[in-house]
N, CA, C and O atoms as CSV, one atom per row, in Angstrom:
chain,resi,resn,atom,element,x,y,z
A,1,THR,N,N,-17.721,4.911,-10.935
A,1,THR,CA,C,-17.899,5.684,-12.733
A,1,THR,C,C,-17.384,7.407,-12.982
A,1,THR,O,O,-16.991,7.991,-13.992
A,2,ALA,N,N,-17.482,7.614,-12.338
A,2,ALA,CA,C,-17.708,9.241,-12.536
A,2,ALA,C,C,-15.763,9.406,-12.365
A,2,ALA,O,O,-14.941,9.879,-13.150
A,3,GLY,N,N,-15.547,8.606,-10.604
A,3,GLY,CA,C,-14.539,7.974,-9.801
A,3,GLY,C,C,-12.384,8.293,-10.554
A,3,GLY,O,O,-11.903,8.560,-11.655
A,4,GLY,N,N,-11.853,8.060,-9.264
A,4,GLY,CA,C,-11.528,7.496,-10.388
A,4,GLY,C,C,-11.024,5.813,-11.070
A,4,GLY,O,O,-11.804,4.909,-11.369
A,5,ASN,N,N,-9.654,5.788,-11.168
A,5,ASN,CA,C,-9.338,4.450,-11.110
A,5,ASN,C,C,-8.102,3.064,-10.222
A,5,ASN,O,O,-6.962,2.649,-10.430
A,6,PRO,N,N,-9.166,2.805,-9.259
A,6,PRO,CA,C,-8.080,2.608,-8.673
A,6,PRO,C,C,-7.417,1.660,-8.466
A,6,PRO,O,O,-7.852,0.629,-8.981
A,7,ASP,N,N,-6.154,1.539,-7.685
A,7,ASP,CA,C,-5.275,0.004,-8.304
A,7,ASP,C,C,-5.030,-0.185,-7.246
A,7,ASP,O,O,-4.514,-1.301,-7.197
A,8,MET,N,N,-5.103,0.404,-5.941
A,8,MET,CA,C,-4.422,-0.067,-4.690
A,8,MET,C,C,-5.044,0.049,-4.157
A,8,MET,O,O,-5.500,1.187,-4.048
A,9,ILE,N,N,-5.813,-1.476,-3.054
A,9,ILE,CA,C,-6.686,-1.412,-1.446
A,9,ILE,C,C,-5.035,-1.377,-0.213
A,9,ILE,O,O,-4.122,-2.169,-0.448
A,10,GLU,N,N,-4.922,-0.281,1.109
A,10,GLU,CA,C,-4.451,-0.474,2.323
A,10,GLU,C,C,-5.627,-0.473,2.739
A,10,GLU,O,O,-6.690,0.140,2.843
A,11,VAL,N,N,-4.775,-1.827,3.039
A,11,VAL,CA,C,-5.452,-2.588,4.597
A,11,VAL,C,C,-4.941,-2.786,6.025
A,11,VAL,O,O,-5.845,-1.961,6.157
A,12,PRO,N,N,-4.602,-2.947,6.801
A,12,PRO,CA,C,-4.220,-2.889,7.687
A,12,PRO,C,C,-4.466,-4.809,8.390
A,12,PRO,O,O,-5.459,-5.518,8.553
A,13,PRO,N,N,-3.481,-4.935,8.543
A,13,PRO,CA,C,-2.650,-6.605,8.463
A,13,PRO,C,C,-3.726,-7.341,8.962
A,13,PRO,O,O,-3.914,-8.420,8.399
A,14,ARG,N,N,-4.650,-6.973,10.074
A,14,ARG,CA,C,-5.923,-8.060,10.144
A,14,ARG,C,C,-6.818,-8.519,8.930
A,14,ARG,O,O,-6.943,-9.614,8.383
A,15,LEU,N,N,-7.455,-7.160,8.682
A,15,LEU,CA,C,-8.110,-6.692,6.900
A,15,LEU,C,C,-8.269,-7.518,6.300
A,15,LEU,O,O,-9.328,-8.096,6.053
A,16,LYS,N,N,-6.109,-7.962,5.569
A,16,LYS,CA,C,-5.631,-7.806,5.031
A,16,LYS,C,C,-6.202,-9.571,5.092
A,16,LYS,O,O,-6.672,-10.073,4.071
A,17,ARG,N,N,-6.084,-10.389,6.404
A,17,ARG,CA,C,-5.825,-11.839,6.434
A,17,ARG,C,C,-7.483,-12.141,5.594
A,17,ARG,O,O,-7.556,-12.905,4.632
A,18,LYS,N,N,-8.426,-11.574,6.025
A,18,LYS,CA,C,-10.090,-11.256,6.230
A,18,LYS,C,C,-10.117,-11.194,4.437
A,18,LYS,O,O,-10.737,-12.036,3.787
A,19,PHE,N,N,-9.598,-10.434,4.009
A,19,PHE,CA,C,-9.643,-10.431,2.329
A,19,PHE,C,C,-8.688,-11.302,2.311
A,19,PHE,O,O,-8.824,-11.851,3.405
A,20,SER,N,N,-8.262,-11.540,2.059
A,20,SER,CA,C,-7.828,-12.756,1.321
A,20,SER,C,C,-8.563,-15.073,1.895
A,20,SER,O,O,-8.341,-16.146,1.335
A,21,LEU,N,N,-9.462,-14.668,3.302
A,21,LEU,CA,C,-9.912,-15.557,3.455
A,21,LEU,C,C,-11.400,-15.195,2.103
A,21,LEU,O,O,-12.195,-16.086,1.802
A,22,LEU,N,N,-11.445,-14.270,1.707
A,22,LEU,CA,C,-12.847,-14.625,1.020
A,22,LEU,C,C,-12.744,-15.230,-0.161
A,22,LEU,O,O,-13.764,-15.271,-0.849
A,23,ALA,N,N,-11.643,-15.769,-0.615
A,23,ALA,CA,C,-11.014,-16.000,-1.687
A,23,ALA,C,C,-11.871,-17.590,-1.213
A,23,ALA,O,O,-13.046,-17.820,-1.502
A,24,PHE,N,N,-10.942,-18.567,-0.428
A,24,PHE,CA,C,-10.666,-19.588,0.502
A,24,PHE,C,C,-12.495,-20.196,1.012
A,24,PHE,O,O,-12.845,-21.376,0.971
A,25,GLY,N,N,-13.331,-19.098,1.424
A,25,GLY,CA,C,-13.875,-19.209,2.410
A,25,GLY,C,C,-15.596,-19.426,2.110
A,25,GLY,O,O,-16.558,-19.271,2.863
A,26,SER,N,N,-15.519,-19.811,0.811
A,26,SER,CA,C,-16.962,-19.111,0.530
A,26,SER,C,C,-17.130,-21.164,-1.139
A,26,SER,O,O,-17.182,-21.283,-2.364
A,27,ALA,N,N,-17.132,-21.891,-0.216
A,27,ALA,CA,C,-18.163,-22.675,-1.488
A,27,ALA,C,C,-18.572,-23.249,-2.316
A,27,ALA,O,O,-18.878,-24.403,-2.017
A,28,PRO,N,N,-18.816,-22.815,-3.789
A,28,PRO,CA,C,-17.219,-23.132,-4.149
A,28,PRO,C,C,-17.042,-21.754,-4.720
A,28,PRO,O,O,-17.801,-20.990,-5.317
A,29,SER,N,N,-15.307,-21.666,-4.191
A,29,SER,CA,C,-14.139,-20.910,-3.327
A,29,SER,C,C,-14.567,-19.955,-5.239
A,29,SER,O,O,-14.536,-20.270,-6.428
A,30,THR,N,N,-14.992,-18.455,-4.200
A,30,THR,CA,C,-15.065,-17.302,-4.795
A,30,THR,C,C,-14.432,-16.534,-6.561
A,30,THR,O,O,-14.758,-15.820,-7.510
A,31,ALA,N,N,-12.896,-17.722,-5.741
A,31,ALA,CA,C,-11.689,-17.058,-6.324
A,31,ALA,C,C,-11.408,-18.441,-7.494
A,31,ALA,O,O,-12.072,-19.470,-7.374
A,32,GLN,N,N,-10.844,-18.359,-8.085
A,32,GLN,CA,C,-9.598,-18.921,-8.117
A,32,GLN,C,C,-8.743,-19.120,-8.984
A,32,GLN,O,O,-8.539,-19.092,-10.198
A,33,ILE,N,N,-8.188,-19.384,-7.775
A,33,ILE,CA,C,-6.309,-19.235,-7.593
A,33,ILE,C,C,-5.701,-20.249,-7.564
A,33,ILE,O,O,-5.469,-20.951,-6.579
A,34,ARG,N,N,-5.182,-20.517,-9.387
A,34,ARG,CA,C,-3.339,-21.513,-9.484
A,34,ARG,C,C,-2.187,-20.357,-9.224
A,34,ARG,O,O,-1.937,-19.153,-9.167
A,35,TYR,N,N,-1.581,-22.005,-9.087
A,35,TYR,CA,C,0.132,-21.664,-9.106
A,35,TYR,C,C,0.830,-22.684,-9.897
A,35,TYR,O,O,0.888,-23.853,-9.515
A,36,ASN,N,N,1.514,-22.155,-11.299
A,36,ASN,CA,C,2.202,-23.323,-11.019
A,36,ASN,C,C,3.771,-23.932,-11.325
A,36,ASN,O,O,4.711,-23.316,-11.829
A,37,LEU,N,N,3.748,-24.863,-11.014
A,37,LEU,CA,C,5.190,-25.646,-10.049
A,37,LEU,C,C,5.447,-25.926,-11.815
A,37,LEU,O,O,4.844,-25.776,-12.878
A,38,ASP,N,N,6.479,-26.321,-11.407
A,38,ASP,CA,C,7.677,-27.407,-12.418
A,38,ASP,C,C,7.448,-28.417,-11.552
A,38,ASP,O,O,6.656,-28.226,-10.630
A,39,SER,N,N,8.103,-29.664,-11.700
A,39,SER,CA,C,8.207,-30.728,-11.550
A,39,SER,C,C,9.262,-30.797,-10.335
A,39,SER,O,O,9.265,-31.533,-9.348
A,40,ALA,N,N,10.294,-29.630,-10.796
A,40,ALA,CA,C,11.961,-29.993,-9.474
A,40,ALA,C,C,11.643,-29.131,-8.395
A,40,ALA,O,O,12.319,-29.084,-7.367
A,41,GLY,N,N,10.233,-28.180,-8.681
A,41,GLY,CA,C,9.786,-27.100,-7.353
A,41,GLY,C,C,9.025,-27.638,-5.973
A,41,GLY,O,O,7.907,-28.153,-5.947
A,42,ALA,N,N,9.526,-27.500,-5.318
A,42,ALA,CA,C,8.509,-27.362,-4.373
A,42,ALA,C,C,7.136,-27.924,-3.605
A,42,ALA,O,O,7.138,-28.210,-2.408
A,43,ALA,N,N,6.298,-28.008,-4.222
A,43,ALA,CA,C,4.951,-27.202,-3.921
A,43,ALA,C,C,5.508,-26.900,-2.703
A,43,ALA,O,O,6.392,-27.113,-1.873
A,44,ILE,N,N,3.647,-25.745,-3.325
A,44,ILE,CA,C,3.642,-24.025,-2.107
A,44,ILE,C,C,1.908,-24.307,-2.586
A,44,ILE,O,O,1.312,-24.761,-3.563
A,45,ALA,N,N,1.418,-23.484,-0.657
A,45,ALA,CA,C,0.713,-23.550,-0.454
A,45,ALA,C,C,0.710,-23.011,-0.442
A,45,ALA,O,O,1.395,-22.397,0.376
A,46,VAL,N,N,-0.660,-21.950,-2.005
A,46,VAL,CA,C,-0.988,-20.473,-1.223
A,46,VAL,C,C,-3.065,-20.022,-0.890
A,46,VAL,O,O,-4.133,-20.235,-1.464
A,47,GLY,N,N,-2.546,-19.282,0.455
A,47,GLY,CA,C,-3.099,-18.599,1.403
A,47,GLY,C,C,-3.742,-17.096,1.002
A,47,GLY,O,O,-4.818,-16.971,0.418
A,48,THR,N,N,-3.112,-16.277,1.310
A,48,THR,CA,C,-3.411,-15.332,0.572
A,48,THR,C,C,-3.882,-15.135,-0.939
A,48,THR,O,O,-3.956,-16.039,-1.771
A,49,VAL,N,N,-4.357,-13.047,-1.259
A,49,VAL,CA,C,-4.452,-12.393,-2.809
A,49,VAL,C,C,-4.160,-11.316,-2.648
A,49,VAL,O,O,-4.746,-10.418,-2.045
A,50,GLU,N,N,-3.074,-11.332,-3.267
A,50,GLU,CA,C,-1.929,-10.095,-3.628
A,50,GLU,C,C,-2.981,-8.804,-4.443
A,50,GLU,O,O,-3.050,-7.590,-4.247
A,51,LYS,N,N,-3.632,-9.623,-5.306
A,51,LYS,CA,C,-4.510,-8.403,-6.769
A,51,LYS,C,C,-5.428,-9.408,-6.746
A,51,LYS,O,O,-5.612,-10.624,-6.691
A,52,TRP,N,N,-6.065,-7.992,-6.834
A,52,TRP,CA,C,-7.711,-9.123,-7.419
A,52,TRP,C,C,-8.336,-8.536,-8.325
A,52,TRP,O,O,-7.922,-7.480,-7.846
A,53,GLN,N,N,-8.630,-8.374,-8.742
A,53,GLN,CA,C,-9.633,-8.889,-10.305
A,53,GLN,C,C,-10.617,-8.417,-10.578
A,53,GLN,O,O,-11.309,-9.115,-11.319
A,54,SER,N,N,-11.160,-7.153,-10.193
A,54,SER,CA,C,-12.491,-6.151,-9.866
A,54,SER,C,C,-12.790,-5.619,-11.371
A,54,SER,O,O,-12.062,-5.023,-12.165
A,55,ASP,N,N,-14.230,-6.090,-11.471
A,55,ASP,CA,C,-15.200,-5.263,-12.306
A,55,ASP,C,C,-14.317,-3.653,-13.537
A,55,ASP,O,O,-14.340,-3.570,-14.765
A,56,PHE,N,N,-13.796,-2.856,-12.702
A,56,PHE,CA,C,-12.856,-2.185,-13.232
A,56,PHE,C,C,-11.622,-1.803,-13.436
A,56,PHE,O,O,-11.098,-0.803,-13.925
A,57,GLY,N,N,-11.021,-3.399,-12.678
A,57,GLY,CA,C,-9.060,-3.326,-13.231
A,57,GLY,C,C,-8.585,-3.990,-12.838
A,57,GLY,O,O,-9.052,-4.951,-13.449
A,58,LEU,N,N,-7.846,-4.411,-12.141
A,58,LEU,CA,C,-6.458,-5.015,-11.117
A,58,LEU,C,C,-5.877,-4.477,-10.576
A,58,LEU,O,O,-4.890,-3.817,-10.904
A,59,VAL,N,N,-6.622,-4.714,-9.040
A,59,VAL,CA,C,-5.844,-3.463,-8.031
A,59,VAL,C,C,-5.490,-4.223,-7.468
A,59,VAL,O,O,-6.124,-5.274,-7.554
A,60,ASP,N,N,-3.834,-4.186,-6.206
A,60,ASP,CA,C,-3.256,-4.562,-5.680
A,60,ASP,C,C,-3.537,-4.463,-4.167
A,60,ASP,O,O,-3.148,-3.471,-3.550
A,61,ILE,N,N,-4.334,-5.660,-3.427
A,61,ILE,CA,C,-4.085,-5.487,-2.161
A,61,ILE,C,C,-2.461,-5.571,-1.333
A,61,ILE,O,O,-1.826,-6.610,-1.155
A,62,ILE,N,N,-2.045,-4.201,-0.920
A,62,ILE,CA,C,-1.542,-3.811,0.063
A,62,ILE,C,C,-1.673,-4.120,1.612
A,62,ILE,O,O,-2.643,-3.480,2.017
A,63,VAL,N,N,-1.306,-4.574,2.262
A,63,VAL,CA,C,-1.269,-4.705,3.276
A,63,VAL,C,C,-0.274,-3.069,4.299
A,63,VAL,O,O,0.833,-2.549,4.155
A,64,ASN,N,N,-1.227,-2.865,5.065
A,64,ASN,CA,C,-0.172,-0.997,6.131
A,64,ASN,C,C,-0.034,-1.918,7.469
A,64,ASN,O,O,-0.779,-2.168,8.417
A,65,ARG,N,N,1.022,-2.226,7.161
A,65,ARG,CA,C,1.616,-2.419,8.895
A,65,ARG,C,C,1.478,-0.948,9.951
A,65,ARG,O,O,1.540,-1.135,11.166
A,66,GLN,N,N,1.341,0.099,9.562
A,66,GLN,CA,C,1.034,1.359,9.954
A,66,GLN,C,C,-0.473,1.868,10.929
A,66,GLN,O,O,-0.901,2.690,11.740
A,67,LEU,N,N,-0.792,0.758,10.173
A,67,LEU,CA,C,-2.119,1.279,10.401
A,67,LEU,C,C,-2.760,0.286,11.748
A,67,LEU,O,O,-3.825,0.344,12.363
A,68,LYS,N,N,-1.817,-0.430,11.833
A,68,LYS,CA,C,-2.046,-1.172,12.793
A,68,LYS,C,C,-0.999,-0.730,14.119
A,68,LYS,O,O,-1.607,-0.852,15.182
A,69,ASN,N,N,0.189,-0.328,14.268
A,69,ASN,CA,C,0.817,0.374,15.009
A,69,ASN,C,C,0.585,1.924,15.704
A,69,ASN,O,O,1.330,2.542,16.464
A,70,THR,N,N,-1.376,2.478,14.869
A,70,THR,CA,C,-1.449,2.919,15.761
A,70,THR,C,C,-2.462,3.036,17.017
A,70,THR,O,O,-2.719,1.880,17.353
A,71,SER,N,N,-3.039,3.814,17.722
A,71,SER,CA,C,-3.416,3.228,19.107
A,71,SER,C,C,-5.014,3.404,18.696
A,71,SER,O,O,-5.946,2.672,19.028
A,72,SER,N,N,-5.040,4.366,18.033
A,72,SER,CA,C,-6.995,4.597,17.183
A,72,SER,C,C,-7.538,3.761,15.865
A,72,SER,O,O,-7.442,3.829,14.639
A,73,THR,N,N,-8.461,2.542,17.328
A,73,THR,CA,C,-8.853,1.903,16.475
A,73,THR,C,C,-10.060,2.159,15.640
A,73,THR,O,O,-10.988,1.427,15.294
A,74,PHE,N,N,-9.716,3.680,15.370
A,74,PHE,CA,C,-10.518,4.148,13.521
A,74,PHE,C,C,-9.702,3.520,13.247
A,74,PHE,O,O,-9.988,2.332,13.096
A,75,LEU,N,N,-8.597,3.838,13.080
A,75,LEU,CA,C,-7.309,3.241,11.977
A,75,LEU,C,C,-7.437,1.986,11.763
A,75,LEU,O,O,-7.226,1.413,10.694
A,76,GLN,N,N,-7.894,1.367,13.074
A,76,GLN,CA,C,-6.857,-0.375,12.794
A,76,GLN,C,C,-8.368,-0.945,12.126
A,76,GLN,O,O,-8.503,-2.161,11.987
A,77,GLN,N,N,-9.634,0.118,11.671
A,77,GLN,CA,C,-10.590,-0.162,10.835
A,77,GLN,C,C,-10.974,0.141,9.687
A,77,GLN,O,O,-12.017,-0.296,9.199
A,78,ALA,N,N,-9.818,1.294,8.836
A,78,ALA,CA,C,-9.399,2.383,7.763
A,78,ALA,C,C,-8.938,0.778,6.794
A,78,ALA,O,O,-8.277,-0.242,6.990
A,79,VAL,N,N,-9.665,1.310,5.849
A,79,VAL,CA,C,-9.172,0.658,4.123
A,79,VAL,C,C,-9.318,1.686,3.297
A,79,VAL,O,O,-10.351,2.354,3.232
A,80,PHE,N,N,-8.080,1.919,2.471
A,80,PHE,CA,C,-7.640,2.845,2.091
A,80,PHE,C,C,-7.615,2.390,-0.206
A,80,PHE,O,O,-6.903,1.766,-0.993
A,81,ILE,N,N,-8.671,3.086,-0.234
A,81,ILE,CA,C,-8.740,2.615,-1.950
A,81,ILE,C,C,-7.605,3.326,-2.943
A,81,ILE,O,O,-8.219,2.998,-3.959
A,82,LEU,N,N,-6.635,3.919,-3.388
A,82,LEU,CA,C,-5.975,4.828,-3.747
A,82,LEU,C,C,-5.424,4.044,-5.515
A,82,LEU,O,O,-5.163,2.915,-5.929
A,83,GLU,N,N,-5.495,5.953,-6.294
A,83,GLU,CA,C,-4.530,5.347,-7.433
A,83,GLU,C,C,-4.294,6.362,-7.733
A,83,GLU,O,O,-4.818,7.458,-7.934
A,84,THR,N,N,-2.809,5.550,-7.757
A,84,THR,CA,C,-1.283,6.218,-7.584
A,84,THR,C,C,-0.674,6.694,-8.432
A,84,THR,O,O,0.538,6.890,-8.339
A,85,LYS,N,N,-1.173,6.904,-9.159
A,85,LYS,CA,C,-0.819,7.893,-10.496
A,85,LYS,C,C,-1.677,8.791,-9.810
A,85,LYS,O,O,-2.438,8.602,-10.759
A,86,ARG,N,N,-2.198,9.459,-9.198
A,86,ARG,CA,C,-3.037,10.119,-9.016
A,86,ARG,C,C,-1.934,10.697,-7.251
A,86,ARG,O,O,-2.233,11.600,-6.469
A,87,ILE,N,N,-1.109,10.052,-7.210
A,87,ILE,CA,C,-0.285,10.955,-5.650
A,87,ILE,C,C,0.942,10.875,-6.672
A,87,ILE,O,O,1.264,10.224,-7.666
A,88,ALA,N,N,1.488,11.990,-5.802
A,88,ALA,CA,C,2.795,12.891,-5.802
A,88,ALA,C,C,3.629,13.343,-4.226
A,88,ALA,O,O,3.130,13.411,-3.103
A,89,VAL,N,N,5.213,13.630,-4.713
A,89,VAL,CA,C,6.039,13.573,-3.231
A,89,VAL,C,C,5.804,15.608,-3.331
A,89,VAL,O,O,6.501,16.064,-4.237
A,90,ALA,N,N,5.321,16.254,-2.879
A,90,ALA,CA,C,5.166,17.756,-3.036
A,90,ALA,C,C,6.218,17.967,-2.108
A,90,ALA,O,O,6.186,17.053,-1.284
A,91,THR,N,N,7.134,18.766,-1.878
A,91,THR,CA,C,8.753,19.874,-0.933
A,91,THR,C,C,7.682,21.257,-0.111
A,91,THR,O,O,7.405,22.447,-0.262
A,92,LEU,N,N,7.527,20.656,0.355
A,92,LEU,CA,C,7.363,21.780,1.501
A,92,LEU,C,C,8.332,22.826,1.363
A,92,LEU,O,O,9.494,22.683,0.985
A,93,SER,N,N,7.752,23.905,1.705
A,93,SER,CA,C,9.048,25.369,2.676
A,93,SER,C,C,9.920,26.327,1.430
A,93,SER,O,O,10.372,27.471,1.491
A,94,GLY,N,N,9.922,24.953,-0.079
A,94,GLY,CA,C,10.627,25.769,-0.484
A,94,GLY,C,C,11.994,25.351,-0.391
A,94,GLY,O,O,12.844,26.131,-0.819
A,95,ARG,N,N,12.407,24.079,0.172
A,95,ARG,CA,C,12.790,23.541,1.094
A,95,ARG,C,C,13.344,22.113,-0.333
A,95,ARG,O,O,12.785,21.017,-0.305
A,96,ASN,N,N,14.282,22.382,-1.256
A,96,ASN,CA,C,14.041,21.347,-2.106
A,96,ASN,C,C,15.413,20.072,-1.296
A,96,ASN,O,O,16.264,20.368,-0.458
A,97,PHE,N,N,15.261,19.232,-1.689
A,97,PHE,CA,C,16.835,18.372,-1.623
A,97,PHE,C,C,18.126,19.279,-1.014
A,97,PHE,O,O,19.108,19.420,-1.742
A,98,LEU,N,N,18.114,19.736,-0.010
A,98,LEU,CA,C,19.599,20.221,-0.128
A,98,LEU,C,C,20.707,19.208,1.309
A,98,LEU,O,O,20.577,18.972,2.510
A,99,VAL,N,N,21.967,18.825,-0.037
A,99,VAL,CA,C,23.379,18.148,0.925
A,99,VAL,C,C,23.735,19.484,1.326
A,99,VAL,O,O,24.118,20.312,0.501
A,100,GLN,N,N,23.581,19.834,3.060
A,100,GLN,CA,C,25.103,20.066,3.382
A,100,GLN,C,C,26.489,19.475,4.196
A,100,GLN,O,O,26.561,18.676,5.129
A,101,LYS,N,N,27.955,20.478,3.172
A,101,LYS,CA,C,28.754,19.425,4.147
A,101,LYS,C,C,28.621,20.144,5.580
A,101,LYS,O,O,27.953,21.056,6.066
A,102,LEU,N,N,30.036,18.864,6.165
A,102,LEU,CA,C,29.721,19.314,6.933
A,102,LEU,C,C,31.180,18.804,8.546
A,102,LEU,O,O,31.858,17.855,8.153
A,103,ALA,N,N,31.547,19.204,9.804
A,103,ALA,CA,C,32.686,19.062,10.391
A,103,ALA,C,C,34.052,18.105,9.003
A,103,ALA,O,O,33.948,16.919,8.691
A,104,LYS,N,N,34.713,18.684,8.676
A,104,LYS,CA,C,35.446,17.054,8.541
A,104,LYS,C,C,36.199,16.995,9.774
A,104,LYS,O,O,36.535,17.693,10.731
A,105,THR,N,N,36.389,14.904,8.920
A,105,THR,CA,C,36.810,14.770,10.207
A,105,THR,C,C,37.899,13.390,9.792
A,105,THR,O,O,37.509,12.340,9.280
A,106,GLY,N,N,39.807,13.827,10.286
A,106,GLY,CA,C,40.574,13.072,9.560
A,106,GLY,C,C,40.474,13.269,8.390
A,106,GLY,O,O,40.047,14.337,7.951
A,107,ASP,N,N,40.820,12.357,7.697
A,107,ASP,CA,C,40.580,11.511,6.009
A,107,ASP,C,C,38.793,11.791,5.907
A,107,ASP,O,O,38.461,12.419,4.902
A,108,GLY,N,N,37.820,11.436,6.721
A,108,GLY,CA,C,36.096,10.697,6.345
A,108,GLY,C,C,35.286,12.393,6.232
A,108,GLY,O,O,35.429,13.217,7.135
A,109,GLU,N,N,34.684,12.596,5.315
A,109,GLU,CA,C,34.030,13.562,4.504
A,109,GLU,C,C,31.850,13.156,5.071
A,109,GLU,O,O,31.042,12.278,4.770
A,110,GLN,N,N,31.827,14.074,5.725
A,110,GLN,CA,C,30.774,13.845,6.129
A,110,GLN,C,C,29.507,15.394,5.633
A,110,GLN,O,O,29.564,16.623,5.670
A,111,GLU,N,N,28.282,14.119,5.122
A,111,GLU,CA,C,26.943,15.302,4.720
A,111,GLU,C,C,26.063,15.128,5.831
A,111,GLU,O,O,25.820,14.164,6.557
A,112,PHE,N,N,25.557,16.560,5.770
A,112,PHE,CA,C,23.765,16.572,5.669
A,112,PHE,C,C,22.806,16.443,5.013
A,112,PHE,O,O,22.778,17.399,4.238
A,113,VAL,N,N,22.155,15.944,4.891
A,113,VAL,CA,C,20.680,15.263,3.836
A,113,VAL,C,C,19.193,16.624,4.539
A,113,VAL,O,O,18.520,16.445,5.555
A,114,LEU,N,N,19.145,17.256,4.047
A,114,LEU,CA,C,17.853,18.377,4.409
A,114,LEU,C,C,16.799,18.000,3.216
A,114,LEU,O,O,17.017,17.992,2.005
A,115,ASN,N,N,15.518,17.670,3.960
A,115,ASN,CA,C,14.207,17.934,2.407
A,115,ASN,C,C,13.631,17.714,3.652
A,115,ASN,O,O,13.980,17.012,4.601
A,116,GLU,N,N,12.685,18.447,3.467
A,116,GLU,CA,C,10.900,18.142,3.762
A,116,GLU,C,C,9.459,18.363,2.963
A,116,GLU,O,O,8.827,19.323,2.522
A,117,TYR,N,N,9.298,16.870,3.035
A,117,TYR,CA,C,8.162,16.841,1.479
A,117,TYR,C,C,6.700,16.712,2.720
A,117,TYR,O,O,6.604,17.100,3.884
A,118,THR,N,N,5.804,16.046,1.876
A,118,THR,CA,C,4.991,16.077,2.502
A,118,THR,C,C,4.505,14.835,1.092
A,118,THR,O,O,5.404,14.912,0.254
A,119,LEU,N,N,3.299,13.676,0.580
A,119,LEU,CA,C,2.567,12.981,-0.303
A,119,LEU,C,C,1.431,14.778,-0.524
A,119,LEU,O,O,1.162,15.766,0.159
A,120,GLU,N,N,1.099,14.188,-2.045
A,120,GLU,CA,C,0.893,15.402,-2.568
A,120,GLU,C,C,-0.950,14.792,-3.131
A,120,GLU,O,O,-0.767,13.762,-3.779
A,121,MET,N,N,-1.920,14.996,-3.089
A,121,MET,CA,C,-3.572,13.890,-3.911
A,121,MET,C,C,-3.836,15.323,-4.914
A,121,MET,O,O,-4.363,16.430,-4.796
A,122,GLU,N,N,-2.993,14.395,-6.120
A,122,GLU,CA,C,-3.587,15.605,-7.799
A,122,GLU,C,C,-5.046,15.279,-6.941
A,122,GLU,O,O,-5.575,16.007,-6.102
A,123,ALA,N,N,-5.517,13.932,-7.439
A,123,ALA,CA,C,-6.621,14.275,-7.845
A,123,ALA,C,C,-7.449,14.086,-6.969
A,123,ALA,O,O,-8.047,13.010,-6.942
A,124,PRO,N,N,-7.692,15.038,-6.063
A,124,PRO,CA,C,-8.587,13.947,-4.094
A,124,PRO,C,C,-9.439,12.941,-4.536
A,124,PRO,O,O,-9.669,11.894,-3.931
A,125,THR,N,N,-9.874,13.262,-5.539
A,125,THR,CA,C,-11.865,12.966,-5.905
A,125,THR,C,C,-11.104,11.060,-6.700
A,125,THR,O,O,-11.869,10.138,-6.983
A,126,ALA,N,N,-10.003,11.000,-6.822
A,126,ALA,CA,C,-9.427,9.404,-7.274
A,126,ALA,C,C,-8.872,8.325,-6.378
A,126,ALA,O,O,-8.185,7.308,-6.472
A,127,HIS,N,N,-9.533,9.074,-5.415
A,127,HIS,CA,C,-9.794,8.327,-3.911
A,127,HIS,C,C,-10.725,7.294,-3.090
A,127,HIS,O,O,-11.922,7.579,-3.067
A,128,ALA,N,N,-10.454,6.528,-2.647
A,128,ALA,CA,C,-12.071,6.964,-1.968
A,128,ALA,C,C,-11.277,6.124,-0.089
A,128,ALA,O,O,-10.177,5.658,0.206
A,129,ALA,N,N,-12.316,6.291,0.533
A,129,ALA,CA,C,-11.451,4.778,2.143
A,129,ALA,C,C,-12.755,4.750,2.703
A,129,ALA,O,O,-13.675,5.569,2.690
A,130,ALA,N,N,-12.590,3.337,3.323
A,130,ALA,CA,C,-14.129,3.221,3.845
A,130,ALA,C,C,-13.544,2.712,5.416
A,130,ALA,O,O,-12.692,1.873,5.707
A,131,TYR,N,N,-14.404,3.616,6.282
A,131,TYR,CA,C,-14.038,3.250,7.842
A,131,TYR,C,C,-14.819,2.296,8.173
A,131,TYR,O,O,-15.699,1.765,7.494
A,132,GLY,N,N,-14.314,1.960,9.800
A,132,GLY,CA,C,-15.147,0.752,10.537
A,132,GLY,C,C,-15.381,-0.663,9.731
A,132,GLY,O,O,-16.178,-1.443,10.252
A,133,MET,N,N,-14.815,-1.012,8.633
A,133,MET,CA,C,-14.119,-2.157,8.985
A,133,MET,C,C,-13.854,-2.745,10.173
A,133,MET,O,O,-13.251,-2.358,11.173
A,134,THR,N,N,-14.801,-4.454,9.689
A,134,THR,CA,C,-14.903,-5.384,11.064
A,134,THR,C,C,-13.908,-6.633,10.274
A,134,THR,O,O,-13.623,-7.668,10.877
């Protein structure tokens, strides 16, 4: 209650599927999922959870495919809980967005874009992570 207000949870693909199964795996289901269809539309089977209504607000559940592409088992079992309002883009080494002209070839003009940036956690305690999730 003294931390941030998370609005996004990033999970690797395997854990995203397990999170979605939480809604369907118990009897009665832990979630009431409804999808309204009009009479002309095709039937849709919902098998995913993309938003979670927690006790502290609505949270987006996002797949982070880069966590799967790493060779680290550590990151493949990581869940990141983020407050997106507390994440910014910070430029590095004073190199703001630069556009440099390159050599002209015929009628074509070419340009080179140079920028160095990173993510800045404006309030580190607004975010959390859980490791070793299976």
